[in-house]
N, C-alpha and C positions, 0 to 999 in steps of 0.2 A: 438345531441351530442353523442359521444363515448362508447358504453358501450358492452362489449363482456362477455357473461355469464361464457365462460370457464376459461375465465385470471381475471376477476376482481371479481366473488366470491369467496370469502376469504375461508379456511378449516372451518368448521360446526362443528368439534368435538365436542360430548356431546349435541348437542343441539338436542329435540325435535321440531319438527314442524307440524302442521297442515293446510290441503290446502283444500277449501270446494268446489265441485266441481272439483276433480281434476283425471277425468272419458275422457274428452274430451277438445278440444280447449288448452284455455291458460290454464288451471288448470293441464292438462296432461302437458302439456310442461313446466310448473314452477315445477311441480315432477321431471321429467326427467332432468331439470338442476341441481335443488336442491340433488336430490340423488347423484349424481355425485361428491359432495361435502361434503361427511366424517361426514353427520349426523347420531345421532344416532338411532334417527327413524323418519320416517313420515309418518303422518295418510293421507289417500287418502280417501275423505271425498264424498261419491256419493249416491243419490238415489237406482241408478238400481245396484244391485249386479252382473249380466252377464255385462255389460258395465263396470264396475269397474274392475272385474275379467281380462276381455280383456285387459283394458289400462295399470292394473300392467303387464302382460305378454309381451306386446308393450315395456312397459317403460323397462324391463330386459333384454328385447333382444338387445336394443337400447344403453342403456348404459352400455351393457357389464356384467357378472356373477362377473366379480372381480373388480367392478369401480361402482357396485350400491350397494348402504344403503339400510339396510333392511325398507320395507313399509309396512304399516299393512293398510289394509282395514276395512273402517269405514262406517257403514250405516248412513245416514243421510238425510232426508226428509225435505228442509227447509220450505215446507209448511205445512208441522205440527210441531206447538210448545213443543207437546208431543215427538217426535220424535228428535228435537235441544235436550231436557234436559238429553234423553236419551244419546246420543251420548259427550255429556258431563259429565254425570257421567262417564261412560266407561274411557275416559281419566284423568279424575279425578281420578279415581281408579287405573288403570294401569300407572300413570306416576307420578314423584314426581316433573317435571318441564315442562313446555311448554314456549319453546324459539321465535316461532315465529306461529301467526296464522294469514294465509292470505286467505281473505272474497272473495274468487274468483266467487265462482259457482252464477248464474243467470238466469234471464230468460225473454225475449225478447218476445212481442206479443200473449203471452200466456192470455188464458180467461179465466175468470170464479174467483171463488174464493179458500181461503186455508179451509185446513178442521178448522181453527179458524175462519172462515169468511171473512178476510182479501182481497181486491183486490188482483189478483192474483201474479201481478208485485211487487208491494207494498210491499205484506207480502212475498213474499221469499227474493226479494233482499234485504229489508231493516229489516221488521220485524224478519224474521227467523235469521238472522246474528246478529240484534241487543243482541236477548235473547242469541245465542249461545256469543258470547264477552261476554256479563254481567258473565255467569253463569263461565266462563275459566278466566276472571279476578283478581280475588283471586289465581289463580295457577301461572298464569303469575309475580303476585306483589310477590309472594314466590320463582319464578323462577330470577327476576331481583335480589335481595338479596344475592344469592348465591355466595360464595366467586370466585372473578374472572371472573365476569359478569361485564362489564360494563354500567354505566347507559346509556341509549338509544341503548343499545345491542337486549335488549328484545323489537320485535317487534308485530305491530298489523297494518295489510296493507289492506286497503280495496278496491276493484275492483268497482270505480265510471264512471264516462264518463261523455265525452261533451255534452253526450244526456241531460243531467242535463239544458239546455239551453231553451227544450221544456216544462219546468213543466210550469204551467199558472202565465202570469204574476203578473195578478192582485190577486189570490188567490193561492200562489204556492200550500197548502196542505190542500185542500177543505176534512177534515179528515171524515165529516160524508159519503162523497160518497166513500171512499176508505174503509165503510164497508158492502158495499152494493155490491148484486148481478150483477146490473148495474148501471155504475154509468153515466149514462147519457148522456151529451152532453161531457163527457170527451173521445176524440179520444185514440186509443190503444195505439200509440205512445205517446202521454201527458201522459199517466199514466205511461209508460216507465221511462218520463223525472223526475216525479214525485221521482219515487223509485229511481233514479239515483242524483238527487238533495238530498234529504234522506241521501244517503251515503257519499257523500260532508259533510253535517249538521252535520253529527251523528261522523264523525270521528272528527271532529272541536272539537263537543263540548266534545270528549270522551280525549282528549288533556288538553282542558281546565280543565276538573272535574278532570282528574286524571292526573296531569304534570307531566312530565319527571322528575324535580329536585325532586319531593318526592316519586314517584313510580317508577323511573328507566324504565317506558314503555314509549315507541316514538309510536305514532297514526300515521299514514300519507293514505291518500288517494290517488288514482291514475287514470287516464284517459289512457287507452291502444292504443289507436287509433282504430279504425273500425280494425277488424282482419278479412282474407277473410272465414277461414273456421267456424269461431265460429259465426259469423256473419249469412251465410248461415245456419251453425246447429240452431241457435236460433229461425230464421224467418219461420222453416219449416212450422209451426204450421199455420202459418199465413195463411187467405183466402183467395183463388186466386185472389178476387176484391179489397183486398189489392197491389197489386203486384206493382203500382205505388209507394206505401206508400214505399215498399221494395227498390226499388230503389232509391227514395229521401233518403232514410237513409242511404243505402252504399254510397252515395254522400257527405253527410253531416258528416258522419264519418268518411271517409277517409280510405281508405283500405290497411293494411299492411301482409305479411306474419305472421302467428302463431307464428313462432318462433321467431320475432321481438317483435309481440304483447306483448309476456311475460317481454322483457325487464325492462318495470318499475316498475313491480310490484316485479320483482327477483331486482332489482337495490332498491328500498325500504325497502326490506326486511333482506337485506345481505350488502349491503356497510360498511364498517369497522368504529365505529366509531375515530374521531381522524384523516381517512386516508387525505392525501391530495389532493386536486382537481386532476383529470386526464382529460387531453381534456376539461377543464372546466367544469366537473360533479364533484360535490362535494354530503357531505349528505345530507340527508333527514330531513327534521325538523319537528318536530312533531304538527301536526294539520294542515297542509298545503297542499293544495289542487295541484296536478303536473300533466302538458303533459307529453308525452313522449319525452325522457327521463328527467327527472329531470328538467323540465322548470315550474316556478310557476308564478302566479299571468294570467294565460290563460282563468280561469273560466267567467262567467256573473257576476253581479251584486247580483245578487242572490245567488250564492255560497257562497258569502263573510257576508251575509246579518247576524249578528249574533242575529236579534230579532226574525228570520223564526228559527235559528240554535235553538234558545235556546225554542220555540215554540212545533218545532218538538220533542226535547229531554223529555223535561213537558209531553208531551202527551204519548212518547211510553213509558216513567217511568210509566204512570198509566196503560196505557194498559198491561204490562210485568210487575209489582209489583206481583201478584198472581203467576209468574211463577219462581219467585226469589227460591222459597223455596221447 
C-alpha cells in the first residue's frame, strides 16, 4: 500500500514526541521524517551520547535548518530499569504533554543479561519499554484530554516483528529461563522471537486495559519488514559461527531500505483520525498488529492468543510493580 511520509504525515503542530533508539536505523529515519512536520519537540532517546549527537547533526543537516523541529537528546539505556525511570522523570518534569511514543529501540543477537537480570533481548525489547510506557501513560492520558486533541490522536506505537514466529510453540514464555544468565537450549534467535512476540502481546493488552474509548490513547504494534541497514547493525555482535543464522534471518525477515522500513511506524503514529482511505490505506486500529504498511491479520496464531498475552501482562506487572513509584 502506498505511503509517502512527505505528503501523508500531517502537520504535527504542538505535539511532543518520544522515539526510543533514535540514533540509528529506523529510529533515526523516523525522527528525520517527523522533524519535518512541525512538532513542538521530539525526544531522541538513545543509550550512546556520542552516537546520539552524531545522529542529531545528521538529521538537522538533512532536514535543513529552517525545516527541522526542536530535537532534545534523552539518555535512555533500556537494559537498565533505573535509567528508564530517570528518562521518564525527565520527560514528566519538562513536558505537560506527550502525544506520540514510538517504542522503536531494540537489540538482536545480543548476549548476556540486563542490569536487572533479564535475558538481554527480552529485557531491552520488552521489559525496558514496558516500564517506560507505564511510567508515561498518565502523561499521555493527560494529553488525550487536552482541548482539541481527538480520541485516538494520542498514540503509542511498539515496534514488533515477523520474528515473533520464532518464539517456541510449546512454551512461548519460559519466564524462569528469561531471568537466567544462560538460557539453556533456547537459541539466540528463539530468544529474539520471544521478545518480539512480547511486543505484539503487550501492545494488545495495553489497548485492552486502556481502551481508546476511555483513555483516548491508541496503541499499535508494527512489523517494519527486514531493514537492510538496521538488520546489519543489530547483528554486528553475533559470533562468526552464527553467520548461517544471520543469512537465514535476513531471508526470513525480507529486506527493505531503511527509508521504507520506517513507513509502518510513521503511518501508525501519525495517520489522522477520521481521514478517508488513500490508495487502500486507512487508520490504524488500537490493539492491532500490522505488517507494512497497514496490513493486519498477518501474524502467527500465537500473536493473537489472548491467553498468552494475558500471561505475559500479569508476569510483567509483577516484575515491574516495584518500579512504578
